[in-house]
N, CA, C and O atoms as CSV, one atom per row, in Angstrom:
chain,resi,resn,atom,element,x,y,z
A,1,SER,N,N,-42.610,22.315,-30.482
A,1,SER,CA,C,-43.695,22.134,-29.534
A,1,SER,C,C,-43.578,20.761,-28.876
A,1,SER,O,O,-42.975,19.839,-29.425
A,2,TRP,N,N,-44.149,20.652,-27.725
A,2,TRP,CA,C,-44.134,19.376,-27.009
A,2,TRP,C,C,-45.500,18.708,-27.015
A,2,TRP,O,O,-45.688,17.656,-26.404
A,3,LEU,N,N,-46.452,19.323,-27.710
A,3,LEU,CA,C,-47.785,18.739,-27.824
A,3,LEU,C,C,-48.092,18.427,-29.280
A,3,LEU,O,O,-47.638,19.145,-30.171
A,4,PRO,N,N,-48.857,17.364,-29.536
A,4,PRO,CA,C,-49.267,17.096,-30.910
A,4,PRO,C,C,-50.249,18.159,-31.384
A,4,PRO,O,O,-50.827,18.887,-30.576
A,5,GLY,N,N,-50.431,18.242,-32.679
A,5,GLY,CA,C,-51.349,19.221,-33.236
A,5,GLY,C,C,-50.714,20.591,-33.296
A,5,GLY,O,O,-49.495,20.715,-33.422
A,6,ASP,N,N,-51.524,21.605,-33.208
A,6,ASP,CA,C,-51.053,22.988,-33.297
A,6,ASP,C,C,-51.525,23.758,-32.061
A,6,ASP,O,O,-52.451,24.564,-32.153
A,7,PRO,N,N,-50.896,23.518,-30.906
A,7,PRO,CA,C,-51.350,24.166,-29.673
A,7,PRO,C,C,-51.058,25.665,-29.662
A,7,PRO,O,O,-50.136,26.143,-30.323
A,8,ASP,N,N,-51.858,26.383,-28.903
A,8,ASP,CA,C,-51.670,27.820,-28.701
A,8,ASP,C,C,-51.337,28.031,-27.226
A,8,ASP,O,O,-52.065,27.576,-26.344
A,9,PHE,N,N,-50.230,28.725,-26.969
A,9,PHE,CA,C,-49.783,28.980,-25.602
A,9,PHE,C,C,-49.878,30.470,-25.297
A,9,PHE,O,O,-49.615,31.313,-26.154
A,10,GLU,N,N,-50.255,30.775,-24.071
A,10,GLU,CA,C,-50.297,32.169,-23.603
A,10,GLU,C,C,-49.777,32.188,-22.171
A,10,GLU,O,O,-50.156,31.344,-21.359
A,11,SER,N,N,-48.909,33.150,-21.859
A,11,SER,CA,C,-48.349,33.253,-20.506
A,11,SER,C,C,-48.780,34.546,-19.848
A,11,SER,O,O,-48.881,35.588,-20.495
A,12,GLU,N,N,-49.035,34.464,-18.543
A,12,GLU,CA,C,-49.354,35.635,-17.726
A,12,GLU,C,C,-48.315,35.702,-16.619
A,12,GLU,O,O,-48.231,34.794,-15.793
A,13,GLY,N,N,-47.523,36.767,-16.593
A,13,GLY,CA,C,-46.509,36.923,-15.563
A,13,GLY,C,C,-45.203,36.268,-15.961
A,13,GLY,O,O,-45.059,35.740,-17.064
A,14,ASP,N,N,-44.249,36.315,-15.033
A,14,ASP,CA,C,-42.925,35.743,-15.249
A,14,ASP,C,C,-42.491,34.994,-14.004
A,14,ASP,O,O,-42.860,35.362,-12.888
A,15,GLY,N,N,-41.711,33.948,-14.195
A,15,GLY,CA,C,-41.125,33.235,-13.069
A,15,GLY,C,C,-42.156,32.506,-12.229
A,15,GLY,O,O,-43.270,32.233,-12.676
A,16,VAL,N,N,-41.759,32.196,-10.996
A,16,VAL,CA,C,-42.634,31.464,-10.083
A,16,VAL,C,C,-43.943,32.230,-9.914
A,16,VAL,O,O,-43.943,33.439,-9.682
A,17,GLY,N,N,-45.048,31.518,-10.031
A,17,GLY,CA,C,-46.372,32.122,-9.941
A,17,GLY,C,C,-47.009,32.385,-11.291
A,17,GLY,O,O,-48.220,32.590,-11.373
A,18,MET,N,N,-46.207,32.383,-12.362
A,18,MET,CA,C,-46.767,32.650,-13.687
A,18,MET,C,C,-47.805,31.602,-14.050
A,18,MET,O,O,-47.771,30.474,-13.557
A,19,ILE,N,N,-48.727,31.992,-14.916
A,19,ILE,CA,C,-49.782,31.111,-15.398
A,19,ILE,C,C,-49.573,30.895,-16.894
A,19,ILE,O,O,-49.346,31.843,-17.645
A,20,ARG,N,N,-49.653,29.636,-17.312
A,20,ARG,CA,C,-49.578,29.329,-18.746
A,20,ARG,C,C,-50.910,28.722,-19.146
A,20,ARG,O,O,-51.394,27.783,-18.514
A,21,THR,N,N,-51.500,29.271,-20.209
A,21,THR,CA,C,-52.743,28.760,-20.768
A,21,THR,C,C,-52.407,28.010,-22.048
A,21,THR,O,O,-51.683,28.517,-22.905
A,22,ILE,N,N,-52.937,26.801,-22.170
A,22,ILE,CA,C,-52.666,25.947,-23.323
A,22,ILE,C,C,-53.996,25.602,-23.985
A,22,ILE,O,O,-54.897,25.047,-23.356
A,23,ARG,N,N,-54.097,25.943,-25.266
A,23,ARG,CA,C,-55.299,25.616,-26.037
A,23,ARG,C,C,-54.898,24.632,-27.134
A,23,ARG,O,O,-54.078,24.946,-27.997
A,24,THR,N,N,-55.486,23.442,-27.089
A,24,THR,CA,C,-55.224,22.408,-28.087
A,24,THR,C,C,-56.558,21.763,-28.451
A,24,THR,O,O,-56.880,20.683,-27.957
A,25,PRO,N,N,-57.345,22.427,-29.323
A,25,PRO,CA,C,-58.630,21.843,-29.696
A,25,PRO,C,C,-58.439,20.429,-30.241
A,25,PRO,O,O,-57.469,20.174,-30.955
A,26,PRO,N,N,-59.332,19.521,-29.923
A,26,PRO,CA,C,-60.643,19.695,-29.311
A,26,PRO,C,C,-60.625,19.569,-27.786
A,26,PRO,O,O,-61.687,19.500,-27.168
A,27,PHE,N,N,-59.444,19.539,-27.169
A,27,PHE,CA,C,-59.346,19.357,-25.720
A,27,PHE,C,C,-59.689,20.643,-24.972
A,27,PHE,O,O,-59.631,21.729,-25.549
A,28,PRO,N,N,-60.045,20.528,-23.692
A,28,PRO,CA,C,-60.343,21.728,-22.904
A,28,PRO,C,C,-59.101,22.619,-22.776
A,28,PRO,O,O,-57.970,22.141,-22.855
A,29,THR,N,N,-59.328,23.894,-22.582
A,29,THR,CA,C,-58.236,24.824,-22.300
A,29,THR,C,C,-57.678,24.493,-20.922
A,29,THR,O,O,-58.427,24.355,-19.955
A,30,VAL,N,N,-56.354,24.366,-20.843
A,30,VAL,CA,C,-55.679,24.006,-19.594
A,30,VAL,C,C,-54.887,25.207,-19.096
A,30,VAL,O,O,-54.223,25.895,-19.872
A,31,ARG,N,N,-54.965,25.450,-17.789
A,31,ARG,CA,C,-54.158,26.507,-17.170
A,31,ARG,C,C,-53.253,25.871,-16.128
A,31,ARG,O,O,-53.702,25.134,-15.250
A,32,GLU,N,N,-51.955,26.176,-16.250
A,32,GLU,CA,C,-50.953,25.650,-15.329
A,32,GLU,C,C,-50.303,26.805,-14.585
A,32,GLU,O,O,-50.195,27.912,-15.114
A,33,GLN,N,N,-49.873,26.544,-13.359
A,33,GLN,CA,C,-49.150,27.557,-12.592
A,33,GLN,C,C,-47.781,27.008,-12.209
A,33,GLN,O,O,-47.659,25.902,-11.682
A,34,LEU,N,N,-46.749,27.813,-12.490
A,34,LEU,CA,C,-45.383,27.457,-12.117
A,34,LEU,C,C,-45.219,27.705,-10.628
A,34,LEU,O,O,-45.395,28.829,-10.158
A,35,LYS,N,N,-44.883,26.654,-9.883
A,35,LYS,CA,C,-44.787,26.748,-8.426
A,35,LYS,C,C,-43.360,26.898,-7.925
A,35,LYS,O,O,-43.141,27.500,-6.874
A,36,ALA,N,N,-42.379,26.361,-8.657
A,36,ALA,CA,C,-40.988,26.447,-8.210
A,36,ALA,C,C,-40.052,26.217,-9.386
A,36,ALA,O,O,-40.371,25.490,-10.328
A,37,ILE,N,N,-38.888,26.854,-9.308
A,37,ILE,CA,C,-37.801,26.648,-10.263
A,37,ILE,C,C,-36.556,26.326,-9.453
A,37,ILE,O,O,-36.208,27.054,-8.523
A,38,ASP,N,N,-35.890,25.243,-9.803
A,38,ASP,CA,C,-34.621,24.878,-9.176
A,38,ASP,C,C,-33.576,24.845,-10.284
A,38,ASP,O,O,-33.367,23.817,-10.927
A,39,GLU,N,N,-32.923,25.985,-10.497
A,39,GLU,CA,C,-31.964,26.082,-11.596
A,39,GLU,C,C,-30.790,25.138,-11.405
A,39,GLU,O,O,-30.306,24.561,-12.378
A,40,ALA,N,N,-30.320,24.966,-10.176
A,40,ALA,CA,C,-29.180,24.077,-9.921
A,40,ALA,C,C,-29.508,22.638,-10.313
A,40,ALA,O,O,-28.646,21.917,-10.817
A,41,ALA,N,N,-30.742,22.225,-10.083
A,41,ALA,CA,C,-31.161,20.861,-10.406
A,41,ALA,C,C,-31.804,20.762,-11.791
A,41,ALA,O,O,-32.216,19.678,-12.202
A,42,CYS,N,N,-31.893,21.884,-12.515
A,42,CYS,CA,C,-32.557,21.925,-13.831
A,42,CYS,C,C,-33.977,21.365,-13.723
A,42,CYS,O,O,-34.374,20.506,-14.510
A,43,ALA,N,N,-34.740,21.863,-12.738
A,43,ALA,CA,C,-36.072,21.317,-12.489
A,43,ALA,C,C,-37.099,22.427,-12.302
A,43,ALA,O,O,-36.780,23.526,-11.848
A,44,ILE,N,N,-38.340,22.109,-12.664
A,44,ILE,CA,C,-39.475,22.988,-12.386
A,44,ILE,C,C,-40.576,22.154,-11.739
A,44,ILE,O,O,-40.649,20.939,-11.926
A,45,HIS,N,N,-41.429,22.832,-10.975
A,45,HIS,CA,C,-42.592,22.204,-10.353
A,45,HIS,C,C,-43.801,23.044,-10.743
A,45,HIS,O,O,-43.774,24.269,-10.619
A,46,TYR,N,N,-44.870,22.386,-11.217
A,46,TYR,CA,C,-46.064,23.117,-11.633
A,46,TYR,C,C,-47.320,22.347,-11.248
A,46,TYR,O,O,-47.274,21.154,-10.948
A,47,THR,N,N,-48.436,23.058,-11.265
A,47,THR,CA,C,-49.734,22.440,-11.006
A,47,THR,C,C,-50.695,22.829,-12.122
A,47,THR,O,O,-50.539,23.874,-12.753
A,48,VAL,N,N,-51.687,21.981,-12.359
A,48,VAL,CA,C,-52.776,22.335,-13.265
A,48,VAL,C,C,-53.865,22.938,-12.398
A,48,VAL,O,O,-54.380,22.287,-11.489
A,49,ILE,N,N,-54.212,24.185,-12.682
A,49,ILE,CA,C,-55.195,24.884,-11.856
A,49,ILE,C,C,-56.581,24.936,-12.485
A,49,ILE,O,O,-57.557,25.290,-11.824
A,50,GLU,N,N,-56.663,24.578,-13.782
A,50,GLU,CA,C,-57.966,24.628,-14.448
A,50,GLU,C,C,-57.916,23.809,-15.738
A,50,GLU,O,O,-56.918,23.824,-16.458
A,51,GLY,N,N,-59.009,23.094,-16.017
A,51,GLY,CA,C,-59.175,22.443,-17.310
A,51,GLY,C,C,-58.493,21.102,-17.483
A,51,GLY,O,O,-58.238,20.693,-18.615
A,52,MET,N,N,-58.193,20.408,-16.410
A,52,MET,CA,C,-57.519,19.113,-16.526
A,52,MET,C,C,-58.322,18.204,-17.462
A,52,MET,O,O,-59.478,17.895,-17.172
A,53,PRO,N,N,-57.723,17.771,-18.585
A,53,PRO,CA,C,-58.470,16.957,-19.554
A,53,PRO,C,C,-58.477,15.466,-19.224
A,53,PRO,O,O,-58.939,14.656,-20.027
A,54,MET,N,N,-57.973,15.105,-18.062
A,54,MET,CA,C,-57.916,13.700,-17.658
A,54,MET,C,C,-58.746,13.501,-16.391
A,54,MET,O,O,-59.058,14.470,-15.699
A,55,PRO,N,N,-59.107,12.251,-16.083
A,55,PRO,CA,C,-59.968,11.992,-14.919
A,55,PRO,C,C,-59.186,12.012,-13.600
A,55,PRO,O,O,-59.156,11.027,-12.863
A,56,ILE,N,N,-58.556,13.161,-13.323
A,56,ILE,CA,C,-57.780,13.319,-12.092
A,56,ILE,C,C,-57.960,14.728,-11.547
A,56,ILE,O,O,-58.384,15.634,-12.264
A,57,THR,N,N,-57.634,14.903,-10.267
A,57,THR,CA,C,-57.629,16.218,-9.632
A,57,THR,C,C,-56.309,16.371,-8.879
A,57,THR,O,O,-55.538,15.420,-8.744
A,58,ASP,N,N,-56.070,17.575,-8.397
A,58,ASP,CA,C,-54.889,17.870,-7.571
A,58,ASP,C,C,-53.585,17.460,-8.252
A,58,ASP,O,O,-52.685,16.924,-7.606
A,59,TYR,N,N,-53.486,17.715,-9.556
A,59,TYR,CA,C,-52.294,17.337,-10.321
A,59,TYR,C,C,-51.145,18.287,-10.009
A,59,TYR,O,O,-51.273,19.502,-10.156
A,60,GLN,N,N,-50.029,17.725,-9.580
A,60,GLN,CA,C,-48.798,18.473,-9.343
A,60,GLN,C,C,-47.674,17.691,-10.004
A,60,GLN,O,O,-47.599,16.471,-9.862
A,61,ALA,N,N,-46.804,18.382,-10.722
A,61,ALA,CA,C,-45.761,17.677,-11.462
A,61,ALA,C,C,-44.418,18.367,-11.326
A,61,ALA,O,O,-44.327,19.569,-11.076
A,62,THR,N,N,-43.383,17.567,-11.498
A,62,THR,CA,C,-42.012,18.058,-11.533
A,62,THR,C,C,-41.366,17.535,-12.806
A,62,THR,O,O,-41.479,16.354,-13.135
A,63,MET,N,N,-40.689,18.427,-13.517
A,63,MET,CA,C,-39.912,18.048,-14.696
A,63,MET,C,C,-38.466,18.413,-14.405
A,63,MET,O,O,-38.164,19.528,-13.980
A,64,LYS,N,N,-37.572,17.447,-14.643
A,64,LYS,CA,C,-36.159,17.646,-14.339
A,64,LYS,C,C,-35.324,17.109,-15.494
A,64,LYS,O,O,-35.551,15.996,-15.968
A,65,VAL,N,N,-34.350,17.909,-15.947
A,65,VAL,CA,C,-33.446,17.489,-17.013
A,65,VAL,C,C,-32.154,16.986,-16.379
A,65,VAL,O,O,-31.519,17.687,-15.591
A,66,ILE,N,N,-31.777,15.766,-16.735
A,66,ILE,CA,C,-30.562,15.135,-16.226
A,66,ILE,C,C,-29.516,15.152,-17.341
A,66,ILE,O,O,-29.765,14.632,-18.429
A,67,ASP,N,N,-28.359,15.741,-17.083
A,67,ASP,CA,C,-27.262,15.781,-18.055
A,67,ASP,C,C,-26.578,14.420,-18.080
A,67,ASP,O,O,-26.048,13.968,-17.064
A,68,LEU,N,N,-26.589,13.772,-19.232
A,68,LEU,CA,C,-25.958,12.466,-19.388
A,68,LEU,C,C,-24.554,12.579,-19.974
A,68,LEU,O,O,-23.863,11.574,-20.144
A,69,GLY,N,N,-24.136,13.808,-20.281
A,69,GLY,CA,C,-22.823,14.023,-20.880
A,69,GLY,C,C,-22.857,13.768,-22.380
A,69,GLY,O,O,-23.782,13.140,-22.895
A,70,GLY,N,N,-21.849,14.258,-23.065
A,70,GLY,CA,C,-21.757,14.034,-24.507
A,70,GLY,C,C,-22.894,14.646,-25.291
A,70,GLY,O,O,-23.258,14.135,-26.349
A,71,GLY,N,N,-23.469,15.744,-24.789
A,71,GLY,CA,C,-24.579,16.391,-25.487
A,71,GLY,C,C,-25.902,15.656,-25.361
A,71,GLY,O,O,-26.843,15.936,-26.103
A,72,ARG,N,N,-25.981,14.722,-24.430
A,72,ARG,CA,C,-27.205,13.950,-24.230
A,72,ARG,C,C,-27.836,14.313,-22.889
A,72,ARG,O,O,-27.152,14.735,-21.957
A,73,SER,N,N,-29.143,14.142,-22.812
A,73,SER,CA,C,-29.852,14.398,-21.557
A,73,SER,C,C,-31.066,13.480,-21.464
A,73,SER,O,O,-31.465,12.840,-22.437
A,74,ARG,N,N,-31.638,13.438,-20.270
A,74,ARG,CA,C,-32.843,12.649,-20.024
A,74,ARG,C,C,-33.814,13.530,-19.248
A,74,ARG,O,O,-33.408,14.269,-18.352
A,75,LEU,N,N,-35.082,13.451,-19.589
A,75,LEU,CA,C,-36.116,14.189,-18.876
A,75,LEU,C,C,-36.804,13.254,-17.895
A,75,LEU,O,O,-37.300,12.194,-18.278
A,76,GLU,N,N,-36.832,13.651,-16.626
A,76,GLU,CA,C,-37.612,12.937,-15.615
A,76,GLU,C,C,-38.867,13.764,-15.351
A,76,GLU,O,O,-38.779,14.951,-15.039
A,77,TRP,N,N,-40.023,13.140,-15.476
A,77,TRP,CA,C,-41.302,13.835,-15.311
A,77,TRP,C,C,-42.117,13.008,-14.329
A,77,TRP,O,O,-42.514,11.884,-14.636
A,78,SER,N,N,-42.363,13.553,-13.170
A,78,SER,CA,C,-43.120,12.835,-12.146
A,78,SER,C,C,-44.305,13.685,-11.707
A,78,SER,O,O,-44.309,14.904,-11.872
A,79,SER,N,N,-45.307,13.018,-11.147
A,79,SER,CA,C,-46.489,13.769,-10.720
A,79,SER,C,C,-47.199,13.056,-9.582
A,79,SER,O,O,-47.029,11.858,-9.356
A,80,THR,N,N,-48.000,13.841,-8.876
A,80,THR,CA,C,-48.938,13.312,-7.898
A,80,THR,C,C,-50.313,13.824,-8.290
A,80,THR,O,O,-50.433,14.899,-8.877
A,81,TRP,N,N,-51.349,13.060,-7.969
A,81,TRP,CA,C,-52.710,13.405,-8.347
A,81,TRP,C,C,-53.672,12.466,-7.631
A,81,TRP,O,O,-53.264,11.481,-7.017
A,82,GLU,N,N,-54.943,12.789,-7.724
A,82,GLU,CA,C,-56.006,11.947,-7.172
A,82,GLU,C,C,-56.939,11.561,-8.310
A,82,GLU,O,O,-57.288,12.411,-9.128
A,83,PRO,N,N,-57.360,10.280,-8.383
A,83,PRO,CA,C,-58.315,9.889,-9.415
A,83,PRO,C,C,-59.645,10.609,-9.204
A,83,PRO,O,O,-60.033,10.903,-8.073
A,84,ASP,N,N,-60.331,10.885,-10.301
A,84,ASP,CA,C,-61.601,11.602,-10.237
A,84,ASP,C,C,-62.654,10.830,-11.028
A,84,ASP,O,O,-62.754,10.971,-12.247
A,85,GLY,N,N,-63.435,10.016,-10.325
A,85,GLY,CA,C,-64.519,9.282,-10.966
A,85,GLY,C,C,-64.099,7.984,-11.632
A,85,GLY,O,O,-64.920,7.315,-12.261
A,86,VAL,N,N,-62.827,7.619,-11.502
A,86,VAL,CA,C,-62.323,6.362,-12.057
A,86,VAL,C,C,-61.405,5.727,-11.017
A,86,VAL,O,O,-61.037,6.360,-10.028
A,87,SER,N,N,-61.043,4.475,-11.252
A,87,SER,CA,C,-60.110,3.819,-10.335
A,87,SER,C,C,-58.717,4.421,-10.503
A,87,SER,O,O,-58.413,5.038,-11.524
A,88,GLU,N,N,-57.885,4.233,-9.497
A,88,GLU,CA,C,-56.507,4.719,-9.591
A,88,GLU,C,C,-55.790,4.063,-10.772
A,88,GLU,O,O,-55.019,4.718,-11.473
A,89,ALA,N,N,-56.042,2.774,-10.991
A,89,ALA,CA,C,-55.410,2.060,-12.107
A,89,ALA,C,C,-55.819,2.656,-13.451
A,89,ALA,O,O,-54.983,2.813,-14.341
A,90,ASP,N,N,-57.104,2.989,-13.602
A,90,ASP,CA,C,-57.564,3.585,-14.858
A,90,ASP,C,C,-56.993,4.984,-15.050
A,90,ASP,O,O,-56.607,5.351,-16.160
A,91,ALA,N,N,-56.936,5.764,-13.981
A,91,ALA,CA,C,-56.343,7.102,-14.076
A,91,ALA,C,C,-54.871,7.000,-14.455
A,91,ALA,O,O,-54.383,7.784,-15.269
A,92,LEU,N,N,-54.164,6.043,-13.873
A,92,LEU,CA,C,-52.747,5.854,-14.175
A,92,LEU,C,C,-52.538,5.518,-15.647
A,92,LEU,O,O,-51.588,6.006,-16.259
A,93,LYS,N,N,-53.401,4.700,-16.220
A,93,LYS,CA,C,-53.298,4.372,-17.649
A,93,LYS,C,C,-53.414,5.629,-18.505
A,93,LYS,O,O,-52.675,5.791,-19.476
A,94,VAL,N,N,-54.335,6.515,-18.150
A,94,VAL,CA,C,-54.518,7.758,-18.905
A,94,VAL,C,C,-53.284,8.646,-18.770
A,94,VAL,O,O,-52.805,9.195,-19.763
A,95,ILE,N,N,-52.770,8.791,-17.560
A,95,ILE,CA,C,-51.572,9.610,-17.325
A,95,ILE,C,C,-50.384,9.048,-18.101
A,95,ILE,O,O,-49.664,9.796,-18.763
A,96,GLU,N,N,-50.177,7.736,-18.024
A,96,GLU,CA,C,-49.049,7.123,-18.730
A,96,GLU,C,C,-49.164,7.313,-20.237
A,96,GLU,O,O,-48.159,7.554,-20.906
A,97,ALA,N,N,-50.370,7.208,-20.777
A,97,ALA,CA,C,-50.571,7.419,-22.212
A,97,ALA,C,C,-50.264,8.868,-22.587
A,97,ALA,O,O,-49.650,9.126,-23.622
A,98,MET,N,N,-50.691,9.817,-21.744
A,98,MET,CA,C,-50.409,11.226,-22.007
A,98,MET,C,C,-48.909,11.474,-21.985
A,98,MET,O,O,-48.373,12.102,-22.899
A,99,TYR,N,N,-48.220,10.986,-20.947
A,99,TYR,CA,C,-46.766,11.171,-20.856
A,99,TYR,C,C,-46.067,10.565,-22.067
A,99,TYR,O,O,-45.183,11.195,-22.648
A,100,SER,N,N,-46.447,9.357,-22.452
A,100,SER,CA,C,-45.814,8.697,-23.598
A,100,SER,C,C,-46.000,9.502,-24.875
A,100,SER,O,O,-45.060,9.671,-25.650
A,101,GLY,N,N,-47.213,9.997,-25.093
A,101,GLY,CA,C,-47.484,10.792,-26.289
A,101,GLY,C,C,-46.710,12.092,-26.322
A,101,GLY,O,O,-46.117,12.441,-27.343
A,102,VAL,N,N,-46.711,12.811,-25.212
A,102,VAL,CA,C,-45.998,14.091,-25.143
A,102,VAL,C,C,-44.495,13.873,-25.284
A,102,VAL,O,O,-43.832,14.616,-26.007
A,103,LEU,N,N,-43.950,12.870,-24.607
A,103,LEU,CA,C,-42.510,12.612,-24.695
A,103,LEU,C,C,-42.105,12.193,-26.105
A,103,LEU,O,O,-41.014,12.545,-26.554
A,104,ALA,N,N,-42.947,11.457,-26.806
A,104,ALA,CA,C,-42.646,11.074,-28.189
A,104,ALA,C,C,-42.593,12.304,-29.093
A,104,ALA,O,O,-41.711,12.404,-29.945
A,105,VAL,N,N,-43.528,13.239,-28.915
A,105,VAL,CA,C,-43.519,14.474,-29.705
A,105,VAL,C,C,-42.275,15.296,-29.382
A,105,VAL,O,O,-41.622,15.810,-30.290
A,106,MET,N,N,-41.942,15.426,-28.097
A,106,MET,CA,C,-40.739,16.171,-27.702
A,106,MET,C,C,-39.493,15.555,-28.333
A,106,MET,O,O,-38.658,16.267,-28.891
A,107,LYS,N,N,-39.371,14.244,-28.243
A,107,LYS,CA,C,-38.200,13.546,-28.785
A,107,LYS,C,C,-38.087,13.779,-30.289
A,107,LYS,O,O,-37.011,14.106,-30.789
A,108,ALA,N,N,-39.189,13.613,-31.007
A,108,ALA,CA,C,-39.174,13.803,-32.460
A,108,ALA,C,C,-38.772,15.229,-32.824
A,108,ALA,O,O,-37.980,15.431,-33.745
A,109,ASN,N,N,-39.304,16.211,-32.114
A,109,ASN,CA,C,-38.971,17.605,-32.410
A,109,ASN,C,C,-37.520,17.923,-32.083
A,109,ASN,O,O,-36.875,18.665,-32.824
A,110,LEU,N,N,-36.994,17.382,-30.997
A,110,LEU,CA,C,-35.596,17.620,-30.640
A,110,LEU,C,C,-34.642,16.939,-31.615
A,110,LEU,O,O,-33.568,17.467,-31.901
A,111,GLU,N,N,-35.020,15.784,-32.120
A,111,GLU,CA,C,-34.161,15.073,-33.069
A,111,GLU,C,C,-34.110,15.759,-34.426
A,111,GLU,O,O,-33.185,15.508,-35.199
A,112,LYS,N,N,-35.080,16.619,-34.738
A,112,LYS,CA,C,-35.076,17.382,-35.993
A,112,LYS,C,C,-34.033,18.485,-35.981
A,112,LYS,O,O,-33.622,18.968,-37.036
A,113,ARG,N,N,-33.602,18.889,-34.786
A,113,ARG,CA,C,-32.688,20.032,-34.662
A,113,ARG,C,C,-31.286,19.687,-35.033
A,113,ARG,O,O,-30.405,20.545,-34.979
């Protein structure tokens, strides 16, 4: 898993347009929609359509895997969003903390393999 705790995932549909529901109590249920897949670039683009647990709106993200050779890779994760009820600086702190936490869990789980 790429989330801490014991998340529950549910998918509706396949490929571009599919919806993924993520339940990770005590956080709100989040629904994401896959907007694009670029297999040549090893990238996906998605949006959060419901339940954003952070003080932001209009969240759109791209995740891209970069082959570093020798069985190594790097994940690039970028996003655009608008702050919601907080300053842009405060929203950025929350986003950066979320990315750091999720990437640490992903790294730990991949290193176990």
